[in-house]
C-alpha positions as CSV (number, residue, x, y, z in Angstrom):
1,X,61.7,-6.8,11.8
2,X,59.9,-7.5,8.5
3,X,57.5,-10.4,8.3
4,X,57.8,-12.6,5.2
5,X,54.4,-12.9,3.4
6,X,53.1,-16.4,3.0
7,X,52.2,-15.7,-0.6
8,X,52.5,-12.9,-3.1
9,X,49.7,-10.3,-3.2
10,X,48.7,-11.3,-6.7
11,X,48.4,-15.0,-5.7
12,X,46.5,-14.1,-2.6
13,X,44.0,-12.1,-4.5
14,X,43.6,-14.9,-7.1
15,X,43.1,-17.4,-4.3
16,X,40.5,-15.3,-2.6
17,X,38.7,-14.7,-5.9
18,X,38.6,-18.4,-6.7
19,X,37.3,-19.2,-3.2
20,X,34.6,-16.6,-3.5
21,X,33.6,-18.1,-6.8
22,X,33.6,-21.6,-5.4
23,X,31.4,-20.5,-2.5
24,X,29.0,-18.8,-4.9
25,X,28.6,-22.0,-6.9
26,X,28.0,-24.2,-3.8
27,X,24.5,-25.7,-3.5
28,X,22.2,-23.3,-1.7
29,X,21.0,-24.2,1.8
30,X,17.3,-25.0,2.3
31,X,15.2,-21.9,1.9
32,X,17.9,-19.9,0.2
33,X,16.5,-16.8,-1.4
34,X,18.8,-15.3,-4.0
35,X,22.3,-14.5,-5.3
36,X,23.6,-11.0,-4.9
37,X,26.2,-9.6,-7.2
38,X,28.0,-6.4,-6.1
39,X,31.0,-4.2,-6.1
40,X,32.7,-2.4,-3.2
41,X,34.2,1.0,-4.2
42,X,35.6,4.2,-2.8
43,X,34.4,7.1,-4.8
44,X,32.7,6.5,-8.2
45,X,35.3,4.0,-9.5
46,X,38.1,3.0,-7.1
47,X,37.8,-0.7,-6.2
48,X,38.2,-2.0,-2.7
49,X,40.0,-5.3,-3.2
50,X,40.1,-8.2,-0.8
51,X,37.8,-6.8,1.8
52,X,35.2,-8.8,3.7
53,X,31.6,-8.5,2.7
54,X,28.7,-9.4,5.0
55,X,25.1,-9.3,4.1
56,X,22.7,-8.8,7.0
57,X,19.0,-9.1,7.4
58,X,17.1,-7.1,10.0
59,X,13.8,-8.7,10.9
60,X,11.1,-6.6,12.6
61,X,11.2,-7.1,16.3
62,X,14.6,-8.9,16.4
63,X,17.2,-7.4,18.7
64,X,20.0,-8.0,16.3
65,X,20.3,-8.6,12.6
66,X,21.3,-12.0,11.2
67,X,24.2,-12.5,8.8
68,X,22.8,-14.2,5.8
69,X,25.8,-14.2,3.5
70,X,29.6,-13.7,3.6
71,X,32.3,-13.4,1.0
72,X,35.4,-11.3,0.1
73,X,35.8,-8.9,-2.8
74,X,38.0,-9.7,-5.8
75,X,40.8,-7.5,-7.1
76,X,38.3,-5.2,-9.0
77,X,36.0,-4.9,-5.9
78,X,33.4,-7.3,-7.3
79,X,31.7,-10.0,-5.2
80,X,29.0,-12.6,-5.4
81,X,27.2,-14.0,-2.4
82,X,24.4,-16.4,-1.9
83,X,21.8,-15.2,0.6
84,X,20.5,-17.8,3.1
85,X,16.9,-17.9,4.3
86,X,13.9,-16.0,3.1
87,X,13.1,-12.5,4.1
88,X,9.9,-11.9,6.0
89,X,7.5,-9.0,5.4
90,X,9.0,-5.8,6.7
91,X,12.6,-7.0,7.0
92,X,15.5,-5.1,5.6
93,X,18.6,-6.5,3.9
94,X,21.8,-4.5,3.9
95,X,25.4,-5.0,2.9
96,X,28.5,-4.1,4.9
97,X,31.9,-4.1,3.1
98,X,35.4,-3.1,4.4
99,X,37.8,-3.7,7.2
100,X,38.0,-2.2,10.7
101,X,36.5,1.2,11.0
102,X,36.4,1.8,7.2
103,X,33.3,-0.3,6.7
104,X,30.8,1.0,4.3
105,X,27.1,0.0,3.8
106,X,24.3,-0.1,1.4
107,X,20.7,-0.9,2.1
108,X,18.7,-2.9,-0.4
109,X,15.2,-1.9,-1.4
110,X,12.6,-4.0,0.4
111,X,10.2,-3.5,-2.6
112,X,12.0,-6.0,-4.9
113,X,14.3,-9.0,-4.7
114,X,17.8,-7.7,-4.6
115,X,20.2,-9.0,-7.3
116,X,22.9,-6.2,-7.6
117,X,24.4,-3.7,-5.3
118,X,27.2,-1.1,-5.2
119,X,28.7,-0.3,-1.8
120,X,30.5,3.1,-1.5
121,X,30.6,6.2,0.6
122,X,27.4,7.6,-1.0
123,X,25.3,4.5,-0.3
124,X,26.8,4.6,3.3
125,X,25.4,8.1,3.8
126,X,22.1,7.1,2.4
127,X,21.8,4.1,4.7
128,X,23.2,5.9,7.7
129,X,20.7,8.8,7.5
130,X,17.6,6.8,6.5
131,X,18.3,4.0,9.1
132,X,19.7,6.4,11.7
133,X,17.0,5.6,14.3
134,X,17.6,1.9,13.9
135,X,21.4,1.7,13.7
136,X,23.6,1.1,16.7
137,X,26.8,-0.7,17.5
138,X,25.0,-4.0,17.3
139,X,23.8,-3.3,13.8
140,X,20.4,-2.5,12.4
141,X,17.2,-3.4,14.4
142,X,13.7,-2.1,14.7
143,X,10.0,-2.6,14.3
144,X,7.6,-2.6,11.5
145,X,6.6,-0.6,9.6
146,X,9.3,2.0,10.3
147,X,12.2,-0.2,9.6
148,X,11.3,-1.1,6.1
149,X,9.9,2.4,5.4
150,X,13.3,3.8,6.3
151,X,15.0,1.6,3.8
152,X,12.8,3.0,1.1
153,X,13.8,6.5,2.1
154,X,17.5,5.6,1.6
155,X,16.7,5.1,-2.1
156,X,15.8,8.8,-2.3
157,X,19.4,9.6,-1.5
158,X,21.4,7.0,-3.4
159,X,20.6,4.2,-5.8
160,X,22.2,1.1,-4.2
161,X,22.1,-0.7,-7.6
162,X,24.5,1.8,-9.2
163,X,26.1,3.6,-6.2
164,X,25.1,6.9,-7.7
165,X,23.0,9.7,-6.3
166,X,19.3,9.0,-6.8
167,X,17.1,11.0,-9.2
168,X,15.1,12.3,-6.2
169,X,18.3,13.9,-4.8
170,X,19.5,15.3,-8.1
171,X,16.2,16.5,-9.7
172,X,13.7,19.2,-8.9
173,X,12.3,20.0,-6.4
174,X,15.7,19.0,-5.0
175,X,18.8,19.0,-7.1
176,X,20.2,22.4,-7.9
177,X,17.1,24.1,-6.2
178,X,18.4,23.2,-2.7
179,X,21.6,22.6,-0.7
180,X,20.8,18.9,0.0
181,X,22.7,17.3,-2.9
182,X,25.8,19.3,-1.9
183,X,25.3,18.3,1.7
184,X,25.0,14.6,1.0
185,X,28.1,14.8,-1.2
186,X,30.1,16.5,1.5
187,X,29.1,13.8,4.0
188,X,30.2,11.2,1.4
189,X,33.5,12.9,1.1
190,X,33.9,12.9,4.8
191,X,33.5,9.1,4.8
192,X,35.9,8.9,1.8
193,X,38.6,10.4,4.1
194,X,38.0,7.6,6.5
195,X,38.2,4.9,3.9
196,X,41.5,6.2,2.6
197,X,43.2,7.2,5.9
198,X,43.2,5.4,9.2
199,X,44.0,8.7,11.0
200,X,40.9,10.3,9.4
201,X,38.8,7.3,10.5
202,X,39.9,7.8,14.1
203,X,38.9,11.4,13.9
204,X,35.5,10.7,12.3
205,X,34.6,8.1,15.0
206,X,35.6,10.5,17.7
207,X,33.6,13.5,16.3
208,X,30.6,11.3,15.6
209,X,30.5,9.7,19.1
210,X,27.2,10.4,20.7
211,X,27.2,12.4,24.0
212,X,25.5,9.3,25.6
213,X,25.8,5.7,24.6
214,X,28.5,3.6,23.0
215,X,30.7,5.2,20.3
216,X,30.5,4.1,16.7
217,X,33.0,1.5,15.5
218,X,32.5,1.9,11.7
219,X,32.0,4.6,9.2
220,X,28.4,3.4,8.7
221,X,27.7,3.7,12.4
222,X,29.4,7.1,12.5
223,X,27.1,8.5,9.8
224,X,24.0,7.2,11.7
225,X,25.3,8.9,14.8
226,X,25.8,12.2,13.0
227,X,22.2,12.0,11.7
228,X,20.9,11.5,15.2
229,X,23.0,14.3,16.7
230,X,23.2,16.8,13.8
231,X,24.1,19.7,16.1
232,X,27.3,18.2,17.4
233,X,30.8,19.1,16.2
234,X,29.4,20.8,13.1
235,X,32.5,22.9,12.3
236,X,35.0,20.1,12.9
237,X,33.1,17.7,10.7
238,X,32.9,20.3,8.0
239,X,36.6,20.9,8.1
240,X,37.2,17.1,7.8
241,X,34.8,17.0,4.8
242,X,36.5,19.9,3.1
243,X,40.0,18.5,3.5
244,X,39.0,15.0,2.5
245,X,39.3,13.9,-1.2
246,X,36.3,15.6,-2.9
247,X,35.4,12.7,-5.1
248,X,31.6,13.4,-4.9
249,X,30.6,16.6,-6.5
250,X,29.0,19.1,-6.2
251,X,29.7,19.5,-2.5
252,X,29.5,22.4,0.0
253,X,31.9,25.2,-0.7
254,X,34.1,26.7,2.0
255,X,31.5,29.4,2.6
256,X,28.6,26.9,3.1
257,X,29.3,25.4,6.5
258,X,25.9,24.1,7.7
259,X,24.3,25.1,11.0
260,X,23.7,21.4,11.6
261,X,24.2,18.1,9.7
262,X,20.6,17.6,8.8
263,X,19.5,16.2,5.5
264,X,16.2,17.4,4.1
265,X,14.3,16.4,0.9
266,X,11.3,18.0,-0.8
267,X,8.5,16.1,-2.4
268,X,5.9,17.7,-4.7
269,X,3.6,14.8,-5.6
270,X,2.5,15.0,-9.2
271,X,3.8,18.6,-9.4
272,X,0.4,20.0,-10.4
273,X,-2.0,19.4,-7.5
274,X,-0.4,20.4,-4.2
275,X,-0.7,24.1,-3.2
276,X,-0.5,25.2,0.4
277,X,-0.1,21.9,2.3
278,X,-1.4,22.7,5.7
279,X,-0.9,19.7,8.0
280,X,-0.5,15.9,8.1
281,X,-1.9,12.7,9.5
282,X,0.2,9.6,9.3
283,X,-1.5,6.2,9.1
284,X,-0.5,2.9,10.7
285,X,1.6,2.0,7.6
286,X,3.4,5.3,7.6
287,X,1.6,6.9,4.7
288,X,1.1,10.6,4.9
289,X,-2.3,12.2,4.4
290,X,-1.9,15.9,3.6
291,X,-4.4,18.8,3.7
292,X,-4.3,21.0,0.6
293,X,-5.3,24.7,1.1
294,X,-5.6,25.9,-2.5
295,X,-6.2,24.9,-6.1
296,X,-2.8,24.6,-7.8
297,X,-1.6,27.2,-10.2
298,X,2.1,27.8,-11.2
299,X,1.2,31.5,-11.8
300,X,1.9,33.4,-8.6
301,X,-0.4,36.3,-9.7
302,X,-3.4,34.1,-10.5
303,X,-6.1,34.2,-7.8
304,X,-6.9,30.7,-6.5
305,X,-9.8,29.2,-4.6
306,X,-9.9,26.5,-2.0
307,X,-8.9,23.0,-3.0
308,X,-11.4,20.2,-2.9
309,X,-8.7,17.5,-2.8
310,X,-7.1,15.3,-0.1
311,X,-3.6,14.1,-0.8
312,X,-1.8,10.9,0.1
313,X,1.9,10.1,0.0
314,X,3.8,6.9,0.5
315,X,6.3,6.7,3.4
316,X,9.2,7.6,1.0
317,X,7.4,10.7,-0.3
318,X,5.9,9.4,-3.6
319,X,2.4,10.2,-4.6
320,X,0.3,7.2,-3.5
321,X,-1.7,5.3,-6.0
322,X,-5.2,6.8,-6.1
323,X,-4.2,10.1,-4.8
324,X,-5.6,12.7,-4.7
325,X,-9.0,12.0,-3.2
326,X,-12.1,14.2,-3.3
327,X,-15.8,14.2,-2.2
328,X,-17.3,14.3,1.3
329,X,-17.4,18.1,1.4
330,X,-13.6,18.7,1.2
331,X,-13.2,22.4,0.7
332,X,-10.1,24.4,1.4
333,X,-9.1,22.2,4.4
334,X,-6.7,24.1,6.6
335,X,-4.9,22.7,9.7
336,X,-7.3,20.1,11.2
337,X,-6.7,16.5,10.3
338,X,-6.8,13.3,12.4
339,X,-7.3,9.6,12.4
340,X,-9.8,8.0,14.8
341,X,-9.3,4.7,16.5
342,X,-11.2,2.9,13.7
343,X,-8.7,4.2,11.1
344,X,-11.0,6.7,9.5
345,X,-9.7,10.1,8.7
346,X,-11.4,13.5,9.7
347,X,-10.5,16.9,8.3
348,X,-11.8,20.4,9.0
349,X,-13.0,22.4,6.0
350,X,-11.9,26.0,6.5
351,X,-12.7,27.1,3.0
352,X,-9.4,28.8,2.1
353,X,-9.5,31.2,-0.8
354,X,-7.6,34.2,-1.9
355,X,-8.8,37.7,-2.8
356,X,-10.1,37.5,-6.4
357,X,-11.5,34.0,-6.0
358,X,-14.8,34.3,-7.9
359,X,-16.7,31.6,-6.0
360,X,-16.3,31.4,-2.2
361,X,-15.6,27.8,-1.3
362,X,-17.9,26.0,1.1
363,X,-16.7,25.9,4.7
364,X,-18.1,25.3,8.2
365,X,-17.9,21.5,7.9
366,X,-15.8,18.5,8.5
367,X,-15.2,15.6,6.2
368,X,-14.6,11.9,6.9
369,X,-12.8,9.3,4.8
370,X,-12.2,5.6,5.0
371,X,-8.6,4.2,5.2
372,X,-8.8,3.6,1.5
373,X,-9.7,7.2,0.7
374,X,-13.4,6.7,0.2
375,X,-15.6,9.7,1.3
376,X,-17.8,8.7,4.2
377,X,-19.4,12.2,4.8
378,X,-22.2,13.7,2.7
379,X,-21.4,16.0,-0.2
380,X,-21.6,19.0,2.0
381,X,-19.6,17.4,4.9
382,X,-20.9,17.2,8.4
383,X,-22.1,20.6,9.6
384,X,-23.7,19.8,13.0
385,X,-22.6,21.3,16.2
386,X,-22.1,24.9,15.2
387,X,-19.0,24.4,13.1
388,X,-17.5,27.8,12.0
389,X,-14.3,28.2,10.1
390,X,-12.8,25.0,11.7
391,X,-9.1,24.6,12.2
392,X,-7.7,22.0,14.7
393,X,-9.6,18.7,14.3
394,X,-8.5,15.9,16.7
395,X,-9.7,12.5,17.8
396,X,-9.2,11.1,21.3
397,X,-8.7,7.4,22.1
398,X,-12.4,6.9,22.7
399,X,-13.2,8.1,19.2
400,X,-14.6,11.5,20.2
401,X,-13.9,14.2,17.6
402,X,-12.9,17.7,18.8
403,X,-13.1,20.7,16.4
404,X,-11.7,24.2,17.1
405,X,-14.0,26.8,15.5
406,X,-11.9,29.8,14.7
407,X,-15.0,31.7,13.5
408,X,-17.3,31.7,16.5
409,X,-15.1,31.0,19.6
410,X,-16.5,27.5,20.2
411,X,-15.5,23.9,20.2
412,X,-17.6,21.2,18.5
413,X,-17.5,17.7,19.9
414,X,-18.8,14.6,18.1
415,X,-19.2,12.0,20.9
416,X,-17.9,8.6,19.6
417,X,-17.5,10.3,16.2
418,X,-21.3,10.7,15.8
419,X,-22.3,14.0,14.2
420,X,-25.9,13.4,15.2
421,X,-24.9,13.8,18.8
422,X,-22.9,16.9,18.2
423,X,-22.2,19.3,21.1
424,X,-21.4,23.0,20.7
425,X,-19.3,24.2,23.6
426,X,-19.1,27.9,24.2
427,X,-18.2,30.4,26.9
428,X,-14.6,29.1,26.9
429,X,-12.8,32.4,27.6
430,X,-10.8,32.1,24.4
431,X,-10.9,34.0,21.2
432,X,-10.2,32.5,17.8
433,X,-9.7,28.8,18.8
434,X,-7.0,27.2,16.6
435,X,-5.7,23.9,17.7
436,X,-6.6,21.0,20.1
437,X,-4.6,18.4,22.0
438,X,-6.1,15.6,24.1
439,X,-4.3,13.9,27.0
440,X,-4.4,10.4,28.2
441,X,-7.5,11.1,30.3
442,X,-9.4,12.3,27.3
443,X,-9.2,16.0,28.5
444,X,-8.9,18.5,25.7
445,X,-6.8,21.7,25.5
446,X,-7.7,24.4,23.0
447,X,-5.5,27.3,22.0
448,X,-6.9,30.8,21.6
449,X,-4.9,32.7,19.1
450,X,-6.7,36.0,19.6
451,X,-6.9,35.8,23.4
452,X,-3.5,34.4,24.4
453,X,-5.2,31.8,26.5
454,X,-5.8,28.0,26.5
455,X,-9.2,26.4,27.3
456,X,-9.1,23.1,29.4
457,X,-12.1,20.8,28.9
458,X,-13.0,17.6,30.6
459,X,-13.5,14.4,28.7
460,X,-17.2,15.2,28.6
461,X,-16.6,18.5,27.0
462,X,-17.3,20.7,30.0
463,X,-14.7,23.4,31.0
464,X,-12.5,22.4,33.8
465,X,-11.8,24.4,36.9
466,X,-9.1,27.0,36.2
467,X,-10.0,27.3,32.5
468,X,-9.1,29.3,30.6
469,X,-5.4,29.0,31.3
470,X,-3.4,32.2,31.4
471,X,0.2,33.1,32.2
472,X,3.3,31.0,31.4
473,X,4.2,33.4,28.6
474,X,1.1,32.4,26.5
475,X,1.3,34.8,23.5
476,X,-1.0,34.2,20.5
477,X,-0.7,30.5,20.8
478,X,-1.1,28.3,17.7
479,X,-0.2,24.6,17.9
480,X,-0.5,22.5,21.1
481,X,0.9,18.9,21.7
482,X,0.8,16.5,24.6
483,X,3.7,14.3,25.6
484,X,3.7,10.8,27.1
485,X,3.8,12.1,30.7
486,X,0.7,14.3,30.3
487,X,2.5,17.6,30.0
488,X,1.5,20.0,27.2
489,X,3.6,22.1,24.9
490,X,2.2,25.3,23.3
491,X,3.7,27.1,20.4
492,X,3.4,30.9,20.9
493,X,3.5,32.7,17.6
494,X,4.0,36.0,19.4
495,X,2.0,38.1,17.0
496,X,-0.3,36.2,14.7
497,X,-4.0,36.3,14.5
498,X,-3.8,34.4,11.3
499,X,-5.5,32.3,10.1
500,X,-9.0,33.2,11.2
501,X,-11.6,34.9,9.0
502,X,-11.3,38.4,10.5
503,X,-7.5,38.4,10.9
504,X,-4.9,40.2,8.7
505,X,-1.9,38.4,7.3
506,X,1.5,39.2,8.8
507,X,4.9,38.7,7.2
508,X,7.0,39.3,10.3
509,X,10.2,37.3,10.7
510,X,10.6,37.5,14.5
511,X,8.8,36.4,17.6
512,X,7.9,33.2,19.2
513,X,8.3,31.0,22.3
514,X,7.1,27.7,23.9
515,X,4.9,27.4,27.0
516,X,4.9,24.2,29.1
517,X,1.7,23.2,30.9
518,X,1.9,20.8,33.7
519,X,-0.2,17.6,34.2
520,X,-2.7,19.8,36.1
521,X,-2.9,22.2,33.1
522,X,-1.2,25.0,34.9
523,X,1.9,26.7,33.5
524,X,5.0,24.9,34.7
525,X,7.0,28.2,34.9
526,X,6.0,31.9,34.7
527,X,7.9,32.6,31.4
528,X,8.1,30.8,28.1
529,X,11.1,29.1,26.5
530,X,12.9,30.8,23.6
531,X,15.8,30.1,21.3
532,X,16.5,27.2,19.1
533,X,15.5,29.1,16.0
534,X,11.9,29.7,17.0
535,X,10.5,32.2,14.5
536,X,6.7,32.5,14.6
537,X,6.3,28.8,15.7
538,X,3.1,27.2,14.4
539,X,2.8,23.5,14.4
540,X,4.3,21.4,17.2
541,X,4.7,17.7,17.9
542,X,6.5,15.4,20.4
543,X,8.7,12.5,19.4
544,X,9.2,9.0,20.9
545,X,11.8,10.4,23.4
546,X,9.4,13.2,24.4
547,X,11.5,15.8,22.7
548,X,9.6,18.7,21.1
549,X,9.7,19.6,17.4
550,X,8.3,22.9,16.0
551,X,7.5,24.2,12.5
552,X,8.3,27.9,12.1
553,X,6.2,30.2,9.9
554,X,9.3,32.4,9.4
555,X,12.9,32.1,8.3
556,X,13.1,28.6,6.9
557,X,14.0,26.5,9.9
558,X,12.9,23.6,12.1
559,X,13.3,23.7,15.9
560,X,14.0,21.0,18.5
561,X,13.7,21.4,22.2
562,X,14.5,19.1,25.2
563,X,11.2,17.7,26.6
564,X,10.2,16.5,30.0
565,X,12.6,13.6,30.0
566,X,16.1,15.2,30.1
567,X,17.8,11.8,30.2
568,X,16.9,11.6,26.5
569,X,18.5,15.0,25.8
570,X,22.1,16.0,25.2
571,X,24.1,16.3,28.5
572,X,23.6,19.7,30.1
573,X,20.1,20.2,28.5
574,X,17.1,20.6,30.8
575,X,13.4,20.6,30.0
576,X,12.8,23.6,27.7
577,X,16.4,23.9,26.6
578,X,16.8,24.3,22.8
579,X,18.6,21.4,21.1
580,X,18.7,22.9,17.7
581,X,21.2,25.7,17.3
582,X,20.2,29.4,17.6
583,X,19.5,29.4,13.8
584,X,17.4,26.3,14.0
585,X,17.8,23.4,11.6
586,X,17.9,25.6,8.6
587,X,17.2,24.5,5.0
588,X,17.0,26.6,1.9
589,X,14.2,24.4,0.6
590,X,11.7,25.6,3.2
591,X,9.2,28.4,2.9
592,X,6.6,29.3,5.6
593,X,5.8,26.1,7.5
594,X,2.7,25.2,9.4
595,X,2.2,21.4,10.1
596,X,4.9,19.1,11.5
597,X,4.7,15.4,12.0
598,X,7.0,12.4,12.9
599,X,6.6,9.0,11.2
600,X,7.5,5.5,12.4
601,X,11.0,5.8,10.7
602,X,11.9,9.0,12.6
603,X,11.6,11.3,9.7
604,X,10.3,14.8,10.6
605,X,7.9,16.1,8.0
606,X,7.1,19.8,7.4
607,X,4.4,21.4,5.4
608,X,5.7,24.1,3.0
609,X,2.5,26.0,3.4
610,X,3.1,29.6,2.2
611,X,5.7,31.1,0.0
612,X,8.4,33.1,1.8
613,X,7.1,36.3,0.2
614,X,3.6,35.3,-0.6
615,X,1.5,37.3,-3.1
616,X,-2.0,37.1,-1.7
617,X,-3.4,36.0,-5.0
618,X,-1.6,32.7,-4.8
619,X,0.5,32.3,-1.6
620,X,0.6,28.5,-1.3
621,X,3.8,26.5,-1.2
622,X,4.2,23.4,-3.4
623,X,6.0,20.8,-1.4
624,X,6.2,18.7,1.8
625,X,9.7,18.2,3.3
626,X,11.3,15.4,5.2
627,X,14.2,15.8,7.6
628,X,15.6,12.3,7.2
629,X,16.1,10.2,10.3
630,X,16.2,13.2,12.7
631,X,13.7,12.2,15.4
632,X,12.9,9.3,17.7
633,X,10.2,7.3,15.8
634,X,6.5,7.4,16.7
635,X,3.7,4.8,16.6
636,X,1.1,6.0,14.1
637,X,-1.6,7.1,13.8
638,X,-0.9,9.6,16.6
639,X,-4.1,9.7,18.7
640,X,-3.6,11.2,22.2
641,X,-0.2,11.1,23.9
642,X,2.7,9.9,21.7
643,X,4.0,6.3,21.9
644,X,7.1,4.6,20.6
645,X,6.5,1.9,18.0
């Protein structure tokens, strides 16, 4: 039986357009903020006529977003909607357009009053990945500052004002230099298939459904679910993307199936300062403070000395105003960087330099900076307490500063952050101390790269019973991190004695494991965990779900492991099981990575520290890298065990 239409399609479209125009000209409610003009499209130029448009505002701390405007698109996909209310600081406004499962989204920049938007598949991918950790079946919700910071990251993937790929995505050090632009376009094509075929929409929602939790109902929610579970149904999603209309180009070729659906972006600051970024500290607003090993030179054969600069990036990867900073004794800072409870920043000055550097940089000191980047340490830094080639530099929640001295097998402790009261702690049973982690009781754990042991120190700095720790597969350990339950994870490089002053560089591409230490400091099992792409693991951190993330010094990949709360892991995974595939989360824009950190938006940051094949005259890499929306967010700064925002 055929149902007779109540009106012709042309008249219905005209009526809806007139109604939308009438609504747009109605007097604004008290407190109305602005009028938003937009267009809903599939692909670069195919209008989506007569579809509902809802504008939402997610306010920090609210459990659900509020609808602040509704309308319907005209025949050419255009719409105009008046937004009710006034956005509060840290809120995020986003637009959803479409019917049923084929609903697309675009997130507006929190930095300026929105007045124009295009909603299409590309903006949907940008919003889904950037807001992945805040997007569920109920919409977008989260806390400050991560929620608003995530919205700014979306602008690095797509320009919501034009619906086109952003300049960050299409330009160096991204663009044709990496696979990310093609990956994002393939994801957008995947969503295009959903918009143009109900059958493909059903398939997309099924493949994107998380192993735990409620399945997505819209294309926007499906993209966010893929970002949170990039290891899932990779091949089937790739087949869907390849068979969908390829309206976004360039996209991945038939030979470029990814190992996981991660999206990574590189950031180079001003392009003439950063060389050998070593590690990060993230402040309360989500800004990244980055150690810089070397003086920048684009000539790979030119010998370089240690950098005297401290770098700062905004949460979306831009060079922060005022960056870089200098003074306070900064000199070739390596891996040690930390915020203390007062918000001041400490870094260890290793004095990196390459063979051929004519003036050996100063070292054997730590520097201190205010939250605004003002040097608080003297011109030569703080040198008390026997500091010698310092690496790991960590604050505990009482403000004590712990420094691993790679050069003389000691640990320096500044009680309450006071160098005048410095302690030099020796006879630790470790050789070449590298990194430090402090648990919730203020106890410190220090890795010994050269001895394959870990020292355990009480809150007062005295070695604990059973220290040094051996066994558990400890093998040239580098980074160490504590989780929220008091367990510790140790990254075993498997072969490195680098970087300490008497060690030789190694360019090996194999080796590596993880050791889990229990709350008592003893190994939780006799052997270490492997897999997940571990290849000379270096830096290590724990996210808000207690899952473990590892930077690998070899083979251009990031690793993820199930932590001590298996309920937060994929079904079938146990503590120590790899979540990332055997190849890791690969990215052709990585080099040799050292530091890893997670911000309040759930982005995982890696330090592109050394070139893949580093000439010793100038080995430093030139970027930091963000895996967008991949991890459970953290409250920052990270001091002691991790906490959710």
